[in-house]
matplotlib code that plots the C-alpha trace (Angstrom):
import matplotlib.pyplot as plt

x = [40.8, 43.4, 41.4, 45.1, 43.9, 40.8, 39.2, 36.7, 35.3, 34.3, 31.6, 32.9, 31.3, 33.1, 35.0, 34.4, 35.2, 35.1, 37.7, 36.9, 38.8, 42.3, 44.6, 45.5, 48.6, 46.9, 44.2, 46.9, 49.3, 46.0, 44.1, 47.6, 47.8, 44.7, 45.1, 48.4, 46.4, 43.7, 45.2, 47.6, 44.7, 42.2, 39.9, 40.1, 37.0, 36.9, 34.9, 31.9, 32.9, 37.1, 35.8, 33.9, 36.6, 39.6, 37.4, 38.3, 41.7, 41.8, 39.9, 42.4, 45.7, 44.1, 43.2, 46.8, 48.0, 46.3, 48.0, 50.9, 53.9, 56.3, 54.6, 51.7, 53.9, 55.6, 51.9, 50.8, 54.4, 53.3, 51.0, 52.0, 55.4, 55.9, 57.9, 56.7, 52.8, 53.3, 54.6, 52.0, 49.2, 50.6, 51.2, 48.3, 45.2, 45.6, 45.7, 42.7, 40.1, 41.7, 38.3, 36.2, 35.6, 35.9, 34.0, 36.4, 36.0, 32.9, 31.9, 29.5, 28.1, 28.3, 26.6, 27.4, 30.5, 29.7, 32.3, 31.1, 28.7, 30.2, 29.2, 31.2, 32.1, 33.9, 35.9, 37.3, 38.2, 35.2, 37.3, 38.3, 34.5, 34.0, 37.2, 36.3, 32.4, 33.1, 35.9, 33.1, 30.1, 32.4, 33.3, 29.8, 29.2, 31.7, 30.4, 27.2, 28.3, 30.0, 27.0, 24.4, 27.2, 27.7, 24.0, 23.8, 26.4, 24.7, 21.4, 23.1, 24.4, 20.9, 19.5, 22.4, 21.6, 18.2, 18.5, 21.1, 19.1, 15.7, 19.0, 19.8, 17.0, 15.9, 19.3, 18.9, 16.5, 13.8, 13.2]
y = [-6.6, -6.9, -5.4, -5.9, -9.7, -9.9, -8.9, -6.3, -5.9, -2.0, -1.4, 0.1, 3.8, 5.6, 3.2, 2.5, 0.2, -4.2, -5.5, -9.0, -10.7, -9.9, -7.7, -4.0, -5.0, -8.2, -6.1, -3.2, -5.7, -7.9, -4.2, -3.5, -6.9, -6.9, -3.5, -4.5, -7.6, -5.2, -3.6, -5.7, -8.3, -5.2, -8.0, -10.5, -12.2, -11.9, -12.2, -9.3, -7.3, -7.9, -5.7, -3.3, -2.6, -2.8, -0.3, 2.7, 1.6, 1.4, 4.4, 6.4, 5.1, 5.7, 9.6, 9.6, 8.6, 11.3, 13.3, 12.4, 14.2, 13.0, 13.3, 11.3, 8.6, 7.9, 7.9, 4.7, 3.4, 3.0, 0.9, -1.2, -2.4, -3.1, -0.1, -1.6, -1.8, 1.6, 2.2, 0.8, 2.9, 6.1, 6.0, 3.8, 3.6, 6.9, 8.6, 6.8, 8.0, 11.8, 13.2, 10.8, 12.0, 8.7, 5.3, 4.1, 0.2, -2.3, -4.8, -7.4, -10.1, -13.6, -15.1, -17.7, -20.2, -23.8, -24.5, -21.5, -19.8, -16.7, -14.1, -13.7, -10.8, -10.2, -6.9, -4.7, -1.9, 0.0, 0.9, -2.7, -5.0, -8.2, -10.0, -12.1, -12.4, -13.8, -16.3, -17.3, -17.8, -19.9, -21.9, -21.9, -23.7, -25.8, -27.1, -27.7, -29.3, -31.8, -33.0, -32.5, -35.6, -37.4, -37.2, -38.8, -41.4, -42.6, -43.1, -45.4, -47.2, -48.0, -48.5, -51.5, -52.8, -53.0, -54.7, -58.0, -58.2, -59.8, -61.7, -63.3, -64.3, -66.2, -67.8, -69.3, -72.0, -72.7, -75.1]
z = [10.6, 7.7, 4.4, 2.8, 2.8, 1.6, -2.5, -2.2, -5.5, -6.2, -8.3, -11.8, -11.9, -14.6, -16.1, -19.6, -22.1, -22.3, -19.8, -22.6, -19.4, -19.5, -18.0, -19.1, -20.6, -22.4, -23.9, -24.6, -26.3, -28.3, -29.6, -31.1, -32.8, -33.9, -35.1, -37.5, -38.5, -40.2, -41.3, -43.5, -44.8, -44.3, -43.2, -40.1, -38.6, -34.4, -31.6, -32.0, -28.7, -29.4, -32.9, -31.2, -29.0, -31.3, -33.9, -31.9, -32.2, -36.0, -36.5, -34.3, -35.8, -39.3, -38.4, -37.3, -40.7, -42.5, -40.6, -42.2, -40.0, -37.7, -34.6, -35.3, -37.0, -33.6, -32.1, -34.0, -33.8, -30.0, -31.0, -33.9, -34.0, -37.9, -39.7, -43.1, -41.6, -40.5, -44.1, -45.4, -43.3, -44.3, -48.1, -48.8, -46.3, -44.5, -48.1, -49.7, -46.1, -46.8, -47.2, -44.9, -41.7, -39.3, -39.9, -41.6, -40.2, -40.1, -38.0, -39.5, -37.5, -39.0, -36.3, -33.1, -33.2, -33.1, -30.4, -27.2, -29.3, -28.7, -31.5, -34.0, -36.9, -39.9, -38.6, -42.6, -43.8, -45.2, -48.9, -49.1, -48.2, -49.9, -49.2, -45.8, -46.7, -50.3, -49.0, -45.8, -48.6, -50.9, -47.7, -46.7, -50.5, -50.1, -47.5, -48.0, -51.1, -49.4, -46.8, -49.8, -51.2, -47.8, -47.8, -51.5, -50.8, -47.6, -49.5, -52.1, -49.8, -47.9, -50.8, -51.9, -48.5, -49.0, -52.7, -50.8, -47.7, -50.2, -52.0, -48.9, -48.0, -51.2, -51.4, -47.4, -47.6, -45.6, -43.1]

ax = plt.figure().add_subplot(projection="3d")
ax.plot(x, y, z, "-o")
ax.set_aspect("equal")
plt.show()
């Protein structure tokens, strides 16, 4: 029996963390990119499982930034390749959380995405809240205004069509 050619599935006992349907290298790169995005933008919109997985990576990086020594800087550079972003993390973000023991990030659930039904969330740093939430609320209001305007136009068009229809009946002589 050739076991090396068969695909054997094993149980996931003792394995923690989500695979997110990606290989280890892809997941590692994605988490580094998400960490860089949240540190540069302070708030991002992503799927809830990705946000929950990235939370541990970002919190670890901020803890390194609080230490503010060369070894910690090198550990952060393993995950984030952008030197300017690492400098911002150590000079601005790290000192802001100096008196806080963990809990540097927040995951706010938004609901399901329209296309595929994936649960979405705002992933943000704790001291910088409100940036994405305000933007999303503004977009939601704009969308509602657009729908209301379109509905009003449709009603006006329907009213005009009804007015024209009786006039046409009066103009056509009956035989």
